[in-house]
DRENDO-1510 file (C-alpha; in Angstrom, 1 decimal, always signed):
<recs>
REC; n; res; u; v; w
REC; 1; TYR; +13.9; +5.5; -50.7 .
REC; 2; LYS; +12.8; +5.8; -47.1 .
REC; 3; ALA; +9.6; +4.1; -46.0 .
REC; 4; PHE; +6.6; +6.3; -46.4 .
REC; 5; ALA; +3.7; +6.3; -44.1 .
REC; 6; ARG; +0.8; +4.3; -45.5 .
REC; 7; ILE; -2.5; +6.2; -45.4 .
REC; 8; SER; -5.8; +4.4; -45.1 .
REC; 9; VAL; -6.1; +1.1; -47.0 .
REC; 10; LEU; -9.5; +0.2; -48.3 .
REC; 11; VAL; -10.2; -3.5; -49.2 .
REC; 12; LEU; -13.0; -4.5; -51.5 .
REC; 13; SER; -13.7; -8.1; -50.9 .
REC; 14; VAL; -15.0; -8.7; -54.5 .
REC; 15; LEU; -12.9; -9.8; -57.4 .
REC; 16; LEU; -13.0; -7.5; -60.3 .
REC; 17; LEU; -12.0; -8.4; -63.9 .
REC; 18; LEU; -9.1; -6.4; -65.3 .
REC; 19; SER; -11.2; -5.3; -68.3 .
REC; 20; ALA; -13.3; -3.1; -65.9 .
REC; 21; THR; -11.4; -0.1; -64.8 .
REC; 22; PRO; -10.9; +0.1; -61.0 .
REC; 23; GLU; -13.4; +2.4; -59.3 .
REC; 24; ILE; -11.8; +5.2; -57.3 .
REC; 25; LEU; -13.3; +4.5; -53.9 .
REC; 26; HIS; -11.5; +7.4; -52.0 .
REC; 27; ALA; -12.6; +10.1; -54.5 .
REC; 28; SER; -14.7; +12.8; -52.7 .
REC; 29; TYR; -16.1; +14.2; -55.9 .
REC; 30; ASN; -19.7; +13.7; -57.1 .
REC; 31; LEU; -20.3; +11.3; -59.9 .
REC; 32; VAL; -24.0; +11.5; -60.9 .
REC; 33; GLN; -25.1; +8.4; -62.6 .
REC; 34; ASN; -28.6; +9.3; -63.6 .
REC; 35; ASP; -27.8; +12.4; -65.6 .
REC; 36; GLY; -24.3; +11.5; -66.9 .
REC; 37; VAL; -22.6; +14.5; -65.1 .
REC; 38; ILE; -19.4; +14.7; -63.0 .
REC; 39; SER; -19.5; +17.7; -60.7 .
REC; 40; VAL; -16.2; +19.0; -59.4 .
REC; 41; TYR; -14.7; +22.3; -58.0 .
REC; 42; GLY; -11.4; +23.7; -58.9 .
REC; 43; GLU; -9.3; +26.2; -56.7 .
REC; 44; ALA; -6.3; +28.3; -57.4 .
REC; 45; GLU; -4.2; +30.7; -55.5 .
REC; 46; ILE; -1.5; +33.1; -56.9 .
REC; 47; GLU; +1.1; +34.9; -54.7 .
REC; 48; LEU; +2.2; +38.3; -56.0 .
REC; 49; ALA; +4.9; +40.6; -54.8 .
REC; 50; PRO; +3.3; +44.1; -54.0 .
REC; 51; ASP; +3.8; +47.0; -56.4 .
REC; 52; ASN; +2.9; +49.9; -54.0 .
REC; 53; ALA; +1.8; +50.7; -50.5 .
REC; 54; ARG; -0.8; +52.9; -49.0 .
REC; 55; VAL; +0.2; +54.6; -45.7 .
REC; 56; ILE; -2.4; +56.3; -43.5 .
REC; 57; LEU; -0.8; +58.7; -40.9 .
REC; 58; GLY; -2.7; +60.7; -38.2 .
REC; 59; VAL; -2.0; +63.9; -36.6 .
REC; 60; GLU; -3.8; +64.5; -33.3 .
REC; 61; THR; -3.8; +67.6; -31.0 .
REC; 62; THR; -5.5; +68.4; -27.7 .
REC; 63; HIS; -6.2; +71.9; -26.1 .
REC; 64; SER; -8.6; +73.5; -23.8 .
REC; 65; ASP; -9.4; +76.0; -26.5 .
REC; 66; SER; -10.8; +74.5; -29.7 .
REC; 67; GLN; -9.3; +77.1; -32.1 .
REC; 68; THR; -5.9; +76.6; -30.6 .
REC; 69; ALA; -6.2; +72.9; -31.0 .
REC; 70; VAL; -7.3; +73.2; -34.7 .
REC; 71; ALA; -4.4; +75.7; -35.3 .
REC; 72; GLU; -1.8; +73.5; -33.7 .
REC; 73; ASN; -3.1; +70.5; -35.8 .
REC; 74; ALA; -2.8; +72.5; -39.0 .
REC; 75; LYS; +0.8; +73.5; -38.2 .
REC; 76; LEU; +1.8; +69.9; -37.6 .
REC; 77; MET; +0.0; +68.8; -40.8 .
REC; 78; GLU; +1.9; +71.3; -42.8 .
REC; 79; GLN; +5.2; +70.0; -41.2 .
REC; 80; VAL; +4.3; +66.5; -42.1 .
REC; 81; TYR; +3.4; +67.5; -45.8 .
REC; 82; SER; +6.8; +69.2; -46.0 .
REC; 83; ALA; +8.6; +66.3; -44.6 .
REC; 84; ILE; +6.8; +63.8; -47.0 .
REC; 85; GLU; +7.8; +66.0; -50.0 .
REC; 86; GLN; +11.5; +65.0; -49.5 .
REC; 87; LEU; +10.5; +61.6; -51.1 .
REC; 88; GLU; +8.5; +63.1; -53.9 .
REC; 89; ASP; +10.1; +61.0; -56.5 .
REC; 90; ASP; +8.6; +57.9; -55.0 .
REC; 91; ILE; +5.3; +59.3; -53.9 .
REC; 92; VAL; +2.5; +58.5; -56.2 .
REC; 93; SER; -0.2; +60.6; -54.4 .
REC; 94; ILE; -0.9; +62.5; -51.2 .
REC; 95; SER; -4.5; +63.3; -50.0 .
REC; 96; THR; -6.2; +64.3; -46.8 .
REC; 97; GLY; -8.3; +61.8; -45.1 .
REC; 98; SER; -10.8; +62.3; -42.3 .
REC; 99; PHE; -10.9; +65.4; -40.1 .
REC; 100; TYR; -12.9; +65.8; -37.0 .
REC; 101; VAL; -13.0; +67.9; -33.8 .
REC; 102; TYR; -14.7; +66.7; -30.6 .
REC; 103; SER; -14.6; +67.6; -27.0 .
REC; 104; THR; -13.8; +65.2; -24.0 .
REC; 105; ARG; -13.2; +65.5; -20.3 .
REC; 106; ILE; -9.8; +64.9; -18.8 .
REC; 107; ASP; -9.2; +65.5; -15.1 .
REC; 108; GLU; -12.7; +67.1; -14.8 .
REC; 109; LYS; -11.8; +69.5; -17.5 .
REC; 110; ILE; -13.3; +69.9; -20.9 .
REC; 111; VAL; -10.6; +69.7; -23.7 .
REC; 112; TYR; -10.9; +69.7; -27.5 .
REC; 113; ARG; -9.2; +67.0; -29.6 .
REC; 114; VAL; -8.6; +67.5; -33.2 .
REC; 115; SER; -7.7; +64.5; -35.4 .
REC; 116; ASN; -6.5; +64.7; -39.0 .
REC; 117; GLN; -5.4; +62.0; -41.5 .
REC; 118; VAL; -3.0; +62.0; -44.5 .
REC; 119; ASN; -3.1; +59.2; -47.1 .
REC; 120; ILE; +0.1; +58.6; -48.9 .
REC; 121; SER; +0.7; +56.1; -51.9 .
REC; 122; ILE; +4.3; +55.2; -52.4 .
REC; 123; SER; +5.8; +53.1; -55.1 .
REC; 124; ASN; +9.3; +52.5; -53.6 .
REC; 125; LEU; +8.6; +49.9; -50.9 .
REC; 126; ASP; +12.2; +50.2; -49.5 .
REC; 127; ARG; +11.5; +53.7; -48.4 .
REC; 128; ILE; +8.3; +53.1; -46.3 .
REC; 129; GLY; +10.3; +53.1; -43.3 .
REC; 130; GLU; +12.0; +56.5; -44.2 .
REC; 131; LEU; +8.6; +57.9; -44.9 .
REC; 132; ILE; +7.3; +56.9; -41.5 .
REC; 133; ASP; +10.4; +58.1; -39.7 .
REC; 134; LEU; +10.2; +61.6; -41.5 .
REC; 135; ALA; +6.5; +62.0; -40.9 .
REC; 136; THR; +6.6; +61.1; -37.2 .
REC; 137; LYS; +9.6; +63.4; -36.6 .
REC; 138; ALA; +7.5; +66.2; -38.3 .
REC; 139; GLY; +4.6; +65.8; -36.0 .
REC; 140; ALA; +2.5; +62.7; -37.1 .
REC; 141; ASN; +1.7; +60.8; -33.9 .
REC; 142; SER; -0.2; +57.8; -35.2 .
REC; 143; VAL; +0.4; +55.3; -38.1 .
REC; 144; GLN; -3.1; +54.0; -38.6 .
REC; 145; SER; -2.4; +51.5; -41.4 .
REC; 146; ILE; +0.0; +50.3; -44.0 .
REC; 147; THR; -1.5; +48.4; -46.9 .
REC; 148; PHE; +0.6; +46.6; -49.6 .
REC; 149; GLU; -1.1; +46.4; -52.9 .
REC; 150; VAL; -0.7; +45.3; -56.6 .
REC; 151; ASP; -1.4; +47.5; -59.5 .
REC; 152; ASP; -2.9; +45.0; -62.0 .
REC; 153; VAL; -5.1; +42.8; -59.7 .
REC; 154; GLU; -7.7; +42.1; -62.3 .
REC; 155; THR; -5.2; +40.4; -64.6 .
REC; 156; ALA; -4.0; +38.3; -61.6 .
REC; 157; LYS; -7.7; +37.3; -60.8 .
REC; 158; LEU; -8.3; +36.1; -64.4 .
REC; 159; PHE; -5.1; +34.1; -64.2 .
REC; 160; ALA; -6.2; +32.5; -61.0 .
REC; 161; LEU; -9.7; +31.8; -62.4 .
REC; 162; GLU; -8.0; +30.1; -65.6 .
REC; 163; ASN; -5.9; +27.9; -63.2 .
REC; 164; ALA; -9.0; +27.0; -61.1 .
REC; 165; VAL; -10.9; +25.9; -64.2 .
REC; 166; LYS; -7.9; +23.7; -65.3 .
REC; 167; GLN; -7.8; +22.0; -61.9 .
REC; 168; ALA; -11.5; +21.3; -62.2 .
REC; 169; ARG; -11.1; +19.8; -65.6 .
REC; 170; ASP; -8.0; +17.7; -64.5 .
REC; 171; LYS; -10.2; +16.3; -61.5 .
REC; 172; ALA; -13.1; +15.5; -63.8 .
REC; 173; ASN; -10.6; +13.7; -66.2 .
REC; 174; ALA; -9.2; +11.7; -63.3 .
REC; 175; ILE; -12.6; +10.6; -62.0 .
REC; 176; ALA; -13.7; +9.6; -65.5 .
REC; 177; ARG; -10.6; +7.6; -66.1 .
REC; 178; GLY; -11.0; +5.9; -62.8 .
REC; 179; ALA; -14.4; +4.9; -63.6 .
REC; 180; GLY; -13.7; +3.7; -67.1 .
REC; 181; LEU; -15.3; +6.8; -68.8 .
REC; 182; LYS; -14.3; +9.8; -70.8 .
REC; 183; ILE; -15.3; +13.5; -70.6 .
REC; 184; GLU; -17.5; +14.3; -73.5 .
REC; 185; SER; -18.3; +18.0; -73.0 .
REC; 186; VAL; -18.7; +20.9; -70.5 .
REC; 187; VAL; -22.2; +21.4; -69.1 .
REC; 188; SER; -21.6; +24.3; -66.9 .
REC; 189; ILE; -18.9; +26.3; -65.2 .
REC; 190; SER; -19.7; +29.0; -62.4 .
REC; 191; GLU; -17.3; +31.2; -60.5 .
REC; 192; GLU; -17.9; +30.8; -56.8 .
REC; 193; LEU; -15.1; +33.1; -55.5 .
REC; 194; SER; -12.5; +35.4; -56.8 .
REC; 195; GLY; -10.7; +37.1; -54.0 .
REC; 196; TYR; -7.9; +39.6; -53.4 .
REC; 197; THR; -6.6; +40.3; -50.1 .
REC; 198; PRO; -4.0; +43.1; -49.6 .
REC; 199; PHE; -1.6; +42.7; -46.9 .
REC; 200; LYS; -2.4; +45.1; -44.3 .
REC; 201; ILE; -0.5; +46.2; -41.0 .
REC; 202; THR; -3.3; +47.5; -38.7 .
REC; 203; ASP; -3.0; +50.4; -36.3 .
REC; 204; GLN; -2.1; +48.3; -33.5 .
REC; 205; ARG; +1.0; +47.0; -35.1 .
REC; 206; ALA; +1.6; +50.2; -37.0 .
REC; 207; ALA; +1.6; +52.2; -33.7 .
REC; 208; TYR; +4.6; +50.1; -32.6 .
REC; 209; VAL; +6.3; +50.7; -35.8 .
REC; 210; ALA; +6.0; +54.4; -35.4 .
REC; 211; GLU; +7.9; +54.2; -32.1 .
REC; 212; MET; +10.8; +52.5; -33.7 .
REC; 213; SER; +13.8; +54.5; -35.0 .
REC; 214; SER; +15.0; +53.8; -38.5 .
REC; 215; THR; +11.8; +51.8; -39.1 .
REC; 216; VAL; +12.2; +48.8; -41.3 .
REC; 217; ILE; +9.0; +47.5; -43.0 .
REC; 218; GLN; +9.0; +44.1; -44.6 .
REC; 219; PRO; +6.3; +43.8; -47.3 .
REC; 220; GLN; +4.6; +40.5; -47.6 .
REC; 221; ASN; +3.2; +38.6; -50.7 .
REC; 222; ILE; -0.4; +39.2; -51.7 .
REC; 223; THR; -2.7; +36.3; -52.4 .
REC; 224; VAL; -5.2; +36.2; -55.2 .
REC; 225; SER; -7.5; +33.3; -55.2 .
REC; 226; ALA; -10.4; +31.9; -57.3 .
REC; 227; ARG; -12.8; +28.9; -57.0 .
REC; 228; VAL; -15.1; +27.5; -59.6 .
REC; 229; THR; -17.7; +24.7; -59.8 .
REC; 230; ALA; -17.7; +22.8; -63.0 .
REC; 231; ASN; -20.1; +20.1; -64.4 .
REC; 232; PHE; -18.9; +17.9; -67.2 .
REC; 233; LYS; -20.8; +15.4; -69.3 .
REC; 234; PHE; -19.3; +11.9; -69.4 .
REC; 235; ALA; -19.6; +9.0; -71.8 .
REC; 236; PRO; -18.4; +5.3; -72.0 .
REC; 237; LEU; -14.8; +5.0; -73.1 .
REC; 238; ASP; -14.2; +3.8; -76.6 .
REC; 239; ALA; -12.6; +0.3; -76.5 .
REC; 240; ASN; -10.2; +1.1; -79.5 .
REC; 241; GLY; -6.6; +1.2; -78.2 .
REC; 242; VAL; -7.5; -0.2; -74.8 .
REC; 243; GLU; -8.6; -3.9; -75.3 .
REC; 244; GLU; -5.3; -4.7; -77.0 .
REC; 245; VAL; -3.5; -3.7; -73.8 .
REC; 246; TYR; -5.9; -5.6; -71.6 .
REC; 247; GLY; -5.8; -8.7; -73.8 .
REC; 248; ASN; -8.8; -10.9; -74.2 .
REC; 249; ASN; -7.6; -13.8; -72.0 .
REC; 250; HIS; -7.5; -14.1; -68.2 .
REC; 251; GLN; -5.1; -15.5; -65.8 .
REC; 252; GLU; -2.3; -15.0; -68.4 .
REC; 253; ILE; +0.7; -12.7; -68.6 .
REC; 254; GLY; +0.4; -10.2; -71.4 .
REC; 255; ASP; +3.0; -8.3; -73.5 .
REC; 256; SER; +4.8; -5.2; -72.4 .
REC; 257; LEU; +3.8; -1.7; -73.3 .
REC; 258; LYS; +7.0; -1.4; -75.5 .
REC; 259; ASN; +6.0; -4.5; -77.5 .
REC; 260; LEU; +2.5; -3.2; -77.8 .
REC; 261; GLY; +3.8; +0.0; -79.2 .
REC; 262; MET; +2.5; +2.0; -76.2 .
REC; 263; ASP; +5.8; +3.1; -74.8 .
REC; 264; ILE; +5.6; +5.8; -72.1 .
REC; 265; PRO; +8.0; +8.5; -73.7 .
REC; 266; ALA; +10.4; +9.5; -71.1 .
REC; 267; GLU; +11.7; +12.4; -73.1 .
REC; 268; GLU; +8.2; +14.0; -72.9 .
REC; 269; ILE; +8.0; +13.9; -69.2 .
REC; 270; VAL; +7.8; +17.3; -67.4 .
REC; 271; GLU; +7.4; +15.9; -63.8 .
REC; 272; MET; +7.1; +12.7; -62.0 .
REC; 273; GLY; +6.4; +12.4; -58.2 .
REC; 274; LEU; +5.0; +10.4; -55.5 .
REC; 275; TYR; +1.8; +11.8; -53.8 .
REC; 276; ASN; -0.3; +10.8; -50.9 .
REC; 277; LEU; -4.1; +10.6; -50.6 .
REC; 278; ASN; -4.3; +14.4; -49.8 .
REC; 279; ASP; -2.6; +15.1; -53.2 .
REC; 280; GLU; +0.6; +16.3; -51.3 .
REC; 281; GLN; +3.8; +15.5; -53.1 .
REC; 282; VAL; +5.8; +13.1; -50.9 .
REC; 283; LYS; +8.8; +12.7; -53.2 .
REC; 284; PRO; +9.8; +14.2; -56.6 .
REC; 285; PHE; +11.8; +11.8; -58.6 .
REC; 286; THR; +15.1; +12.9; -60.3 .
REC; 287; ASN; +15.8; +12.6; -64.0 .
REC; 288; GLU; +17.8; +9.5; -63.4 .
REC; 289; GLU; +15.0; +8.0; -61.4 .
REC; 290; ILE; +12.4; +8.8; -63.9 .
REC; 291; VAL; +14.4; +7.1; -66.7 .
REC; 292; GLU; +14.8; +4.0; -64.6 .
REC; 293; LEU; +11.2; +3.7; -63.5 .
REC; 294; VAL; +9.8; +4.5; -67.0 .
REC; 295; GLU; +12.2; +1.7; -68.5 .
REC; 296; LEU; +10.6; -0.7; -65.9 .
REC; 297; LEU; +7.2; +0.3; -66.9 .
REC; 298; ASN; +7.8; +0.1; -70.6 .
REC; 299; THR; +9.6; -3.4; -70.5 .
REC; 300; SER; +7.8; -5.2; -67.7 .
REC; 301; ARG; +4.9; -7.6; -68.6 .
REC; 302; THR; +1.3; -6.8; -68.2 .
REC; 303; TYR; -1.1; -8.9; -66.2 .
REC; 304; ASN; -4.5; -9.9; -67.6 .
REC; 305; GLY; -6.0; -11.8; -64.8 .
REC; 306; PHE; -8.2; -11.3; -61.9 .
REC; 307; TYR; -7.2; -9.2; -58.9 .
REC; 308; PRO; -8.7; -8.1; -55.6 .
REC; 309; MET; -9.4; -4.3; -55.4 .
REC; 310; VAL; -7.4; -2.7; -52.7 .
REC; 311; LEU; -6.5; +1.1; -52.9 .
REC; 312; VAL; -3.6; +2.6; -50.9 .
REC; 313; GLY; -3.0; +6.1; -50.1 .
REC; 314; ASN; +0.1; +6.8; -52.2 .
REC; 315; TYR; +0.2; +7.2; -56.0 .
REC; 316; ILE; +2.7; +8.2; -58.6 .
REC; 317; GLN; +1.7; +10.8; -61.1 .
REC; 318; ILE; +3.6; +11.6; -64.4 .
REC; 319; LEU; +3.0; +14.9; -66.2 .
REC; 320; PHE; +3.8; +15.3; -69.9 .
REC; 321; LYS; +4.6; +18.3; -71.9 .
REC; 322; ASP; +1.2; +18.2; -73.7 .
REC; 323; GLY; -0.6; +18.4; -70.3 .
REC; 324; SER; -1.7; +14.7; -70.3 .
REC; 325; THR; -1.0; +12.6; -67.2 .
REC; 326; ILE; -0.6; +9.0; -66.1 .
REC; 327; ARG; -1.4; +7.8; -62.6 .
REC; 328; LEU; +0.1; +4.7; -61.0 .
REC; 329; THR; -1.7; +3.2; -58.1 .
REC; 330; SER; -1.6; -0.2; -56.3 .
REC; 331; PHE; -4.2; -2.7; -55.1 .
REC; 332; GLY; -2.2; -4.0; -52.2 .
REC; 333; SER; +0.4; -6.3; -53.8 .
REC; 334; GLU; +3.8; -5.0; -54.4 .
REC; 335; ASP; +4.0; -7.0; -57.5 .
REC; 336; TYR; +1.3; -5.3; -59.4 .
REC; 337; VAL; +0.9; -1.6; -60.4 .
REC; 338; VAL; -2.3; -0.1; -61.9 .
REC; 339; LEU; -1.5; +2.3; -64.7 .
REC; 340; SER; -4.2; +4.6; -66.2 .
REC; 341; GLY; -3.9; +7.7; -68.3 .
REC; 342; GLU; -2.9; +8.9; -71.7 .
REC; 343; ILE; +0.1; +7.8; -73.7 .
REC; 344; GLN; +0.6; +9.8; -76.9 .
REC; 345; GLN; -3.0; +10.9; -76.7 .
REC; 346; GLU; -4.3; +7.3; -76.4 .
REC; 347; PHE; -6.0; +6.3; -73.2 .
REC; 348; VAL; -4.4; +3.2; -71.5 .
REC; 349; SER; -5.6; +1.2; -68.4 .
REC; 350; THR; -3.7; -1.9; -67.5 .
REC; 351; VAL; -1.8; -3.6; -64.7 .
REC; 352; ILE; +2.0; -4.0; -65.0 .
REC; 353; ILE; +4.1; -6.5; -63.1 .
REC; 354; SER; +6.7; -4.2; -61.4 .
REC; 355; PRO; +7.6; -5.2; -57.8 .
REC; 356; LYS; +10.1; -2.1; -57.4 .
REC; 357; ILE; +7.5; +0.4; -58.4 .
REC; 358; GLY; +4.9; -1.5; -56.2 .
REC; 359; ARG; +7.1; -1.3; -53.2 .
REC; 360; ILE; +7.4; +2.5; -53.7 .
REC; 361; LEU; +3.6; +2.8; -53.9 .
REC; 362; LEU; +3.2; +0.7; -50.6 .
REC; 363; GLY; +5.8; +2.7; -48.8 .
REC; 364; ILE; +8.2; -0.2; -48.5 .
REC; 365; GLU; +11.8; +0.8; -48.5 .
REC; 366; VAL; +13.6; -0.1; -51.8 .
REC; 367; GLN; +17.1; -1.3; -51.6 .
</recs>
């Protein structure tokens, strides 16, 4: 492994007993002690390929006589409609937009300008360029906008909301585990934002597109986003299944997870990766690396003594098929790795003696 840049290191000058789960000093979420509530937010974004496009074309004519300007505009509009009908198999709908006539002064003369719009919805995105070419050759002299959309945006919004709630729950569980607590129930969840932003080419860009021959329009993905705020009630963690991993003695080396019957099941792992403080993945581990590292975690001895609390930026997260997770962090020494999370639906928090994994967490190159 290459060395990874170490993010900020926080040093706590007190010694903590191992039986007290390390406090997550760098968490930015709100842990309210007096009312027993953890407040978090969750966000999610979904990118979707567009299903259709809405093209707004304009026809503008100018003449010193208003009736002539209107007549010329109507003729051009008829030609544009006829040209668009060549793509009728891919046209979802055609409608007339705004229409207005106004006078203006050009070279000290009063002239009349007539502006008309036609709105076209097309399902075959590969033919947008052809549509624009046909329309402009027939008389359309402005492409006012091209908007890419999705048909079933409401379903996408619900899916984004669901993922945002899941993220909020995962954050709350991580905070609770780090503080030696557990989530007991949901107090409240509120939707802050659910957004859908179609990809739109404005008239400034579209005007340039209209001047191109054999126009090629490249659709972009559309983003559907959601954000929620959630409050979870927490409670002290039950000691059952935890104390035996900690051990009741201090300054002694304890048994391995394997001998304690708390093996990490490598075959149930979906993903294992190294992350930084910004929750950005620094390195995904291969299947071979996962097997090797999990074997180290399962067979290495646990440590039941005192240790200074030092949090570094990198952490390793293991995701299982059932949705549970394990997080590995360091407190400054490459010899020791803090493990916390669920193994086979039982919460575990302990320290494992594993220099190799400790060096990965500290960003020290491993030979």
